[in-house]
N, C-alpha and C positions, 0 to 999 in steps of 0.2 A: 828598543824603547828609548824614552828620553826623560830628561829631568823637568821639562816644561813643554806645554802645548798651548799656544795662544788660540783662542776660539773666535769664530766669526761673529760679527754683529752683536756686540754687547748691548744689553737693554739700556737705553739712555733716557727713556721717558719716565717710567715708574719702576719701582722695585717692589717685588712681591713680599708679603709678610714672611716672617721666619717659618721655615718648614715645620709642618706638623705631621711627622711620619709615625707609623706604629713603632712602639718600643719593642725591640727584640729581647728575648728572655736571656740569651747567653751569647758570649763572644766566641764564635767559631773561628779559630785562627787558621787562615788559609796558607800562611807561610811564615817562616821564622829563620833569620840568619843572625847569630849573635844576639845582641840586645834589640834588634829590629824585628818587628812582626807586622803582618798585614792581615786585615780583617775588614768587614763592612762596618760602617757606622751603626751604633746601637741605639742612639737617641738623638734628639734634636740638638742638644748642646754640643755633641760631637760634630754634627753637620755645620753648625755655626762656627766651630773652631776651624773646620776645614775651609770654610769660606774666608775666614781671616787669613789663613795661610795663602790662599789664592790671591787675596788682596795684596799681600806683601810681595808676591811674585809678579802678578800681572800689572798692578797699578804702581806700587812703589818702585819696583825694579825695572819694569818694562814700559812704564809711563802710559799704560792703557787708559782710555777715556771711559768713564762710567757715570752713572746717574748721581746727581747731587746727594740723594738720600743714602746711596751706597757709600759715597765718599764720607759722609758724616758718620755712618755706622762702621766704616773701615771694613767692609765686607764686599767680596765679589759675589754677586747674587743675580740669578735670573729665574724665570718661571720654571725651567726644567729641573731646578734643584728640588722642587716639591715632588717630582715623580721618579727621579733617578735613584739608583742605589749609589752610595758613596763609599768607594774603597779607600782605606786609610793605611798609611805606614806610620807606625808609632815607634819611638825609641823608649823602651821600657826602663832605660837607665836614667831617664830624666825624672826627678822627683816631682810628685804631684799627681793630679788626676789625669785620666787619659786625654782630656781636652788639651792639656799642657804638653803632652807627649807627641802630638801629631806633627810629623815632619814632611809628609807628602800625601797626595790624594789623587784619585782618579774617579771620573764619573761614568757610570755604566747605565745604558738605557736599552732594555730589551724590546724587541719588535712588538710583542703583545702589549707592553706598557705604552709604547709610543702610539700605537693605534688608538688607544683610548684617551690620549692626552695631548693631542695636537701635532703628532708626527715627530720626526727626527730633527734634531738641531742642525745637522749638516745640510738639510734640504734647503736652508736659506742661501746656500752658496752653490751646491751641486745637486744635480737631478738624481738623487739616490733612489727615489721612489720608483723610477722607471727600471733601474737595475734590479731592485727588489722584486718588482712585478714579474720579471723573467724567471724568478726562482721561487715559485709558490710552494715548493716542497722543502724549502730551507728556512731556518730561523736565524734572524740577523740580530746583531747587537752593535750599538754605537759606543765608541770610546771617546771621551772628551774631558776637557777641563783638567788635564793632568799637570801637576806641578810638584816640585820638590824644593825645599829650602836650600839655599846655596851651599851651606856647610855639609849637606847630606847628599850632594850630587855625586854619588859613587856608584860603582858597579853593583854593590850589594843592594842599594835602594832600588835601582832600576830593575834588578832581577826580581825583587819582591813585588814590585808593581805588576810585572808581567805574570809572575806566579799567581798573584791574586786574581788577575783578569782571566788567566787560563783556567784556574779552578772554578771560578764563577761561570765561565762559558760551559765547561763540562757539566756542572751541576744543573744548568738550565737547558741543556741540549742545544746550545748555540752552534750553528754550522758555518757562520761567516761573520766577520767583524769588519767595521770600517770606522773612519773618523778623520778629522782634519789634522794635518801636521803643518808646521809653519816655519818659514824662513823670516828672519828679522828684516824689517824695512818694507816700504811700500813701493819699491822700484824693482820689479821682477828682473829687469836687465842686469842688476847688480849680482844676480845669481844665475847668470846665463849658462855657465858651465854645468852646474849641478842640475838645473831644470832641463837643459837639453839632454843630458845623460838620462834622466828619468824618462823623458818623453821617448827617447830613442831605444831604451833598453828595458823599461819596466811598465810600459803603457798597458793598461787593462784593455782586453779586447773581447770579442765575441759576446757571450751572455753577461760578461762582467764589465763591459764597457759602461762608463759613466762620465758625463761631461759637466763642466761648470755651466751655470746658466748663461745664455747668450749675452745678456746685458752686463755680466760680470767677467766674462771669459777673457783671460790674458794668455797669449800663446806661451808655451814652455819651450818650443823648438826654436831656440834663439841662435844656435850655432850649427854649422855644417858638421856632419858626423865625423869627418876626417880631422876636425879641429878639436874633438872632444877626447881628452885623455881620461880614461876611466879612473885611474888612481887619484888624480888631482880632483876629479869630480866628486868622488866619494869622500875625500878629505874635506871638501867644502860643504858637506851636508850636515844638517843638525843630527845629533845622536838618534833622535826618534826615527828619522827616515832611514838611516843606515841600519838601525836595529830591525825595522820592519822588513827591509830588503833581505836581510839575512834569514828572516823567518820564511820568506817566500811571498811577500806582499807585492801587489801591483799598484799602479798609480793612475788616478783618473786623468782625463784629458782636459787640460787647461788649469791655470792657476787663478786665484781670486785675491785681489788686494783688499785687506780688511783695515780700513783707515782707523777704526776705533782702537784696535789693538796694535796698529802700526806693523802689520805683518803681511807676508805673501803666503797664502794657504794653498796646499795641495791636498788631494783626497787619497787616503790610504785604503786599499781594499784587500782584505786578507781572508780568503776562504780557509776554513780549518783543514780541508783536504790538501791545501797547498803548503802547509807548514812543513818545513824540512824535518825529516825523520830524526836527525841528530838532536834537534831542539826538543822534540817531543820526548825523546829518550832522556834528555838532560833534565827537563822539568818534571817528567813523569807522565806517562800516558793516563794515569789516574790523578794527576796533579799532586802527587805525594812527595815530590823531591825535597821541598823545603817545609812541608807541613808538620813535621814532627818536632 
Protein backbone atom coordinates (compact mmCIF):
# COMPACT_ATOMS: atom_id res chain seq x y z
CA UNK A 1 0.00 0.00 0.00
CA UNK A 2 0.98 3.64 -0.09
CA UNK A 3 0.56 6.91 1.63
CA UNK A 4 -0.93 8.60 -1.38
CA UNK A 5 -2.51 7.82 -4.71
CA UNK A 6 -3.09 10.45 -7.33
CA UNK A 7 -6.23 9.79 -9.31
CA UNK A 8 -6.92 10.43 -13.01
CA UNK A 9 -8.85 13.27 -14.56
CA UNK A 10 -9.97 15.43 -11.67
CA UNK A 11 -13.27 17.21 -12.27
CA UNK A 12 -12.44 20.71 -13.47
CA UNK A 13 -15.77 22.05 -14.67
CA UNK A 14 -18.16 21.78 -11.78
CA UNK A 15 -18.04 20.48 -8.25
CA UNK A 16 -20.94 18.40 -6.94
CA UNK A 17 -22.69 19.40 -3.75
CA UNK A 18 -21.59 18.03 -0.42
CA UNK A 19 -22.31 14.32 -0.10
CA UNK A 20 -25.62 13.39 1.42
CA UNK A 21 -25.09 9.81 2.50
CA UNK A 22 -27.12 7.74 4.94
CA UNK A 23 -25.95 8.16 8.52
CA UNK A 24 -24.63 4.90 9.96
CA UNK A 25 -25.79 4.09 13.46
CA UNK A 26 -22.47 3.00 14.91
CA UNK A 27 -18.77 2.95 14.22
CA UNK A 28 -17.57 -0.57 13.37
CA UNK A 29 -13.82 -0.41 13.91
CA UNK A 30 -12.13 -2.44 11.17
CA UNK A 31 -8.62 -2.16 12.57
CA UNK A 32 -6.66 -0.61 15.42
CA UNK A 33 -2.94 -0.16 16.08
CA UNK A 34 -2.05 1.93 19.10
CA UNK A 35 -3.99 5.20 18.95
CA UNK A 36 -4.79 4.74 15.25
CA UNK A 37 -7.99 3.10 14.10
CA UNK A 38 -9.71 2.57 10.78
CA UNK A 39 -13.42 2.52 9.99
CA UNK A 40 -15.89 3.80 7.42
CA UNK A 41 -17.11 7.37 7.52
CA UNK A 42 -20.31 7.59 9.55
CA UNK A 43 -21.70 10.91 8.42
CA UNK A 44 -21.39 13.67 5.86
CA UNK A 45 -19.18 15.84 8.06
CA UNK A 46 -16.59 13.06 8.21
CA UNK A 47 -16.58 12.75 4.42
CA UNK A 48 -16.12 16.50 4.20
CA UNK A 49 -13.15 16.24 6.57
CA UNK A 50 -11.67 13.43 4.43
CA UNK A 51 -12.04 15.64 1.36
CA UNK A 52 -10.13 18.36 3.22
CA UNK A 53 -7.30 15.89 3.93
CA UNK A 54 -7.23 14.95 0.24
CA UNK A 55 -7.05 18.62 -0.70
CA UNK A 56 -4.05 19.13 1.56
CA UNK A 57 -2.22 16.21 -0.06
CA UNK A 58 -3.27 16.41 -3.70
CA UNK A 59 -3.55 20.18 -4.20
CA UNK A 60 -1.37 21.84 -1.57
CA UNK A 61 1.39 19.22 -1.55
CA UNK A 62 1.27 17.72 -5.06
CA UNK A 63 0.02 20.84 -6.90
CA UNK A 64 -2.89 19.07 -8.57
CA UNK A 65 -5.30 21.18 -10.60
CA UNK A 66 -8.90 21.33 -9.48
CA UNK A 67 -12.07 23.31 -10.07
CA UNK A 68 -12.28 26.92 -8.83
CA UNK A 69 -15.15 26.08 -6.48
CA UNK A 70 -13.12 23.23 -4.99
CA UNK A 71 -10.21 25.61 -4.52
CA UNK A 72 -12.47 28.06 -2.73
CA UNK A 73 -13.87 25.34 -0.50
CA UNK A 74 -10.42 23.75 -0.02
CA UNK A 75 -11.80 20.31 -0.73
CA UNK A 76 -10.87 17.59 -3.22
CA UNK A 77 -14.29 16.59 -4.55
CA UNK A 78 -15.76 14.72 -7.48
CA UNK A 79 -19.07 13.06 -8.31
CA UNK A 80 -17.90 9.60 -7.16
CA UNK A 81 -17.69 10.85 -3.58
CA UNK A 82 -21.47 10.68 -3.42
CA UNK A 83 -21.63 6.94 -4.14
CA UNK A 84 -18.41 5.51 -2.69
CA UNK A 85 -17.73 4.36 0.84
CA UNK A 86 -14.97 6.33 2.53
CA UNK A 87 -12.46 4.45 4.65
CA UNK A 88 -10.82 6.60 7.33
CA UNK A 89 -7.76 6.35 9.53
CA UNK A 90 -8.17 8.36 12.72
CA UNK A 91 -5.68 9.21 15.45
CA UNK A 92 -7.77 9.00 18.60
CA UNK A 93 -5.00 10.72 20.57
CA UNK A 94 -5.90 14.00 18.86
CA UNK A 95 -8.29 15.99 21.01
CA UNK A 96 -11.58 16.97 19.44
CA UNK A 97 -14.28 15.46 17.26
CA UNK A 98 -13.61 12.57 14.85
CA UNK A 99 -13.50 15.05 11.98
CA UNK A 100 -10.37 16.55 13.55
CA UNK A 101 -8.77 13.12 14.02
CA UNK A 102 -8.79 12.00 10.37
CA UNK A 103 -5.23 11.51 9.13
CA UNK A 104 -5.79 9.24 6.14
CA UNK A 105 -8.51 8.08 3.78
CA UNK A 106 -9.27 5.55 1.05
CA UNK A 107 -12.26 5.49 -1.30
CA UNK A 108 -14.02 2.18 -2.00
CA UNK A 109 -16.42 1.52 -4.88
CA UNK A 110 -18.15 -1.85 -5.19
CA UNK A 111 -19.20 -3.21 -8.56
CA UNK A 112 -22.92 -3.21 -7.83
CA UNK A 113 -22.76 0.42 -6.72
CA UNK A 114 -20.73 1.43 -9.78
CA UNK A 115 -23.26 -0.25 -12.08
CA UNK A 116 -26.02 2.00 -10.79
CA UNK A 117 -24.06 5.22 -10.67
CA UNK A 118 -22.04 5.79 -13.82
CA UNK A 119 -19.40 3.09 -13.72
CA UNK A 120 -15.89 2.92 -12.32
CA UNK A 121 -13.60 5.90 -12.04
CA UNK A 122 -10.59 4.07 -13.53
CA UNK A 123 -12.55 3.46 -16.74
CA UNK A 124 -11.63 7.02 -17.74
CA UNK A 125 -8.05 5.82 -18.29
CA UNK A 126 -8.14 2.02 -18.58
CA UNK A 127 -10.57 -0.41 -20.21
CA UNK A 128 -11.53 -2.09 -16.95
CA UNK A 129 -15.05 -2.90 -18.13
CA UNK A 130 -13.73 -5.38 -20.69
CA UNK A 131 -11.70 -7.14 -18.01
CA UNK A 132 -14.69 -7.26 -15.67
CA UNK A 133 -16.90 -8.68 -18.42
CA UNK A 134 -14.59 -11.69 -18.66
CA UNK A 135 -15.36 -12.54 -15.03
CA UNK A 136 -19.17 -12.56 -14.68
CA UNK A 137 -18.87 -14.83 -11.65
CA UNK A 138 -16.68 -12.40 -9.68
CA UNK A 139 -17.45 -9.25 -7.69
CA UNK A 140 -15.03 -6.37 -8.18
CA UNK A 141 -14.09 -3.36 -6.08
CA UNK A 142 -12.21 -0.22 -7.07
CA UNK A 143 -9.71 1.37 -4.68
CA UNK A 144 -8.89 5.04 -5.09
CA UNK A 145 -8.29 8.53 -3.74
CA UNK A 146 -5.96 7.21 -1.06
CA UNK A 147 -3.83 9.64 0.89
CA UNK A 148 -2.23 10.10 4.28
CA UNK A 149 -1.00 13.27 5.92
CA UNK A 150 2.82 13.55 5.79
CA UNK A 151 3.48 13.07 9.50
CA UNK A 152 1.46 9.81 9.49
CA UNK A 153 3.17 8.14 6.54
CA UNK A 154 4.33 5.17 8.54
CA UNK A 155 4.04 1.41 8.28
CA UNK A 156 1.27 1.41 10.91
CA UNK A 157 -0.97 3.75 8.92
CA UNK A 158 -0.41 1.87 5.68
CA UNK A 159 -1.18 -1.44 7.40
CA UNK A 160 -4.43 -0.03 8.75
CA UNK A 161 -5.53 1.21 5.33
CA UNK A 162 -4.99 -2.25 3.91
CA UNK A 163 -6.60 -3.89 6.95
CA UNK A 164 -9.70 -1.76 6.43
CA UNK A 165 -9.88 -2.46 2.70
CA UNK A 166 -9.36 -6.20 3.32
CA UNK A 167 -12.07 -6.34 5.99
CA UNK A 168 -14.46 -4.40 3.74
CA UNK A 169 -13.74 -6.72 0.79
CA UNK A 170 -14.43 -9.82 2.88
CA UNK A 171 -17.64 -8.35 4.28
CA UNK A 172 -19.00 -7.64 0.79
CA UNK A 173 -17.79 -10.81 -0.91
CA UNK A 174 -15.34 -8.98 -3.18
CA UNK A 175 -13.19 -11.33 -5.25
CA UNK A 176 -10.98 -8.87 -7.11
CA UNK A 177 -9.72 -5.34 -6.53
CA UNK A 178 -8.20 -2.79 -8.87
CA UNK A 179 -7.25 0.87 -8.96
CA UNK A 180 -4.76 3.40 -10.24
CA UNK A 181 -1.33 3.91 -8.70
CA UNK A 182 0.85 6.80 -9.69
CA UNK A 183 4.40 7.83 -10.37
CA UNK A 184 5.18 11.51 -9.92
CA UNK A 185 5.50 13.63 -13.03
CA UNK A 186 4.10 13.59 -16.54
CA UNK A 187 7.14 12.11 -18.34
CA UNK A 188 6.97 8.30 -18.24
CA UNK A 189 10.53 8.07 -19.52
CA UNK A 190 11.73 9.46 -16.18
CA UNK A 191 10.50 6.17 -14.66
CA UNK A 192 11.84 3.94 -17.43
CA UNK A 193 13.50 1.45 -15.07
CA UNK A 194 10.48 0.88 -12.83
CA UNK A 195 7.91 0.88 -15.63
CA UNK A 196 9.98 -1.52 -17.74
CA UNK A 197 10.31 -3.89 -14.78
CA UNK A 198 6.55 -3.85 -14.23
CA UNK A 199 5.81 -4.48 -17.89
CA UNK A 200 8.33 -7.31 -18.14
CA UNK A 201 7.62 -9.02 -14.81
CA UNK A 202 4.10 -8.22 -13.58
CA UNK A 203 1.96 -7.66 -16.67
CA UNK A 204 -1.60 -8.92 -16.30
CA UNK A 205 -2.37 -11.53 -18.91
CA UNK A 206 -5.11 -13.89 -20.01
CA UNK A 207 -8.52 -13.08 -18.59
CA UNK A 208 -6.96 -10.41 -16.39
CA UNK A 209 -5.45 -8.44 -19.26
CA UNK A 210 -6.42 -4.77 -19.26
CA UNK A 211 -5.06 -1.93 -21.38
CA UNK A 212 -4.95 1.81 -21.22
CA UNK A 213 -7.28 3.44 -23.72
CA UNK A 214 -5.54 3.78 -27.12
CA UNK A 215 -5.67 7.58 -27.16
CA UNK A 216 -3.99 7.72 -23.73
CA UNK A 217 -1.70 4.71 -23.98
CA UNK A 218 1.98 5.30 -23.15
CA UNK A 219 4.37 2.40 -23.43
CA UNK A 220 5.89 1.05 -20.23
CA UNK A 221 8.45 -1.19 -21.95
CA UNK A 222 11.13 1.47 -22.21
CA UNK A 223 14.32 -0.54 -21.59
CA UNK A 224 15.63 -3.92 -22.80
CA UNK A 225 15.23 -6.65 -20.21
CA UNK A 226 18.98 -7.19 -19.86
CA UNK A 227 19.33 -3.56 -18.73
CA UNK A 228 16.65 -3.81 -16.01
CA UNK A 229 18.07 -4.43 -12.56
CA UNK A 230 15.25 -5.76 -10.35
CA UNK A 231 16.58 -4.39 -7.07
CA UNK A 232 17.10 -0.91 -8.47
CA UNK A 233 13.70 -1.01 -10.19
CA UNK A 234 11.89 -1.89 -6.97
CA UNK A 235 13.76 0.83 -5.09
CA UNK A 236 12.54 3.36 -7.67
CA UNK A 237 8.86 2.48 -7.23
CA UNK A 238 6.26 4.26 -5.10
CA UNK A 239 5.37 2.37 -1.89
CA UNK A 240 1.90 1.62 -3.28
CA UNK A 241 3.20 -0.33 -6.23
CA UNK A 242 5.79 -2.25 -4.20
CA UNK A 243 3.16 -3.12 -1.61
CA UNK A 244 0.73 -4.43 -4.16
CA UNK A 245 3.42 -6.47 -5.88
CA UNK A 246 4.19 -8.15 -2.55
CA UNK A 247 0.51 -9.04 -2.22
CA UNK A 248 0.51 -10.66 -5.66
CA UNK A 249 -0.91 -7.88 -7.83
CA UNK A 250 -0.55 -7.59 -11.59
CA UNK A 251 -0.17 -4.45 -13.71
CA UNK A 252 -2.25 -3.33 -16.69
CA UNK A 253 -0.71 -2.78 -20.11
CA UNK A 254 0.28 0.84 -20.70
CA UNK A 255 0.63 3.92 -18.54
CA UNK A 256 -1.52 7.06 -18.69
CA UNK A 257 -0.31 10.61 -18.12
CA UNK A 258 -2.67 12.57 -15.89
CA UNK A 259 -1.88 16.22 -16.46
CA UNK A 260 -4.38 17.43 -13.87
CA UNK A 261 -2.60 15.57 -11.08
CA UNK A 262 0.85 15.75 -12.72
CA UNK A 263 1.32 11.99 -12.50
CA UNK A 264 1.92 8.92 -14.62
CA UNK A 265 -0.67 6.28 -13.74
CA UNK A 266 -0.58 2.50 -13.93
CA UNK A 267 -3.43 0.11 -13.20
CA UNK A 268 -3.17 -2.35 -10.32
CA UNK A 269 -5.15 -5.61 -10.67
CA UNK A 270 -5.41 -7.80 -7.55
CA UNK A 271 -7.57 -10.94 -7.59
CA UNK A 272 -8.21 -12.07 -4.03
CA UNK A 273 -7.10 -15.57 -5.00
CA UNK A 274 -3.67 -14.21 -5.95
CA UNK A 275 -2.93 -12.65 -2.58
CA UNK A 276 0.08 -14.27 -1.00
CA UNK A 277 -0.90 -16.69 1.78
CA UNK A 278 1.55 -15.14 4.22
CA UNK A 279 -0.24 -11.79 3.92
CA UNK A 280 -3.64 -13.38 4.41
CA UNK A 281 -2.28 -15.05 7.52
CA UNK A 282 -0.76 -11.79 8.72
CA UNK A 283 -3.92 -9.69 8.35
CA UNK A 284 -6.22 -12.55 9.22
CA UNK A 285 -8.31 -14.71 6.91
CA UNK A 286 -11.31 -13.19 8.69
CA UNK A 287 -9.72 -9.68 8.77
CA UNK A 288 -9.34 -9.95 12.52
CA UNK A 289 -5.60 -9.32 12.86
CA UNK A 290 -5.92 -5.66 13.90
CA UNK A 291 -9.64 -5.47 14.60
CA UNK A 292 -9.54 -6.00 18.35
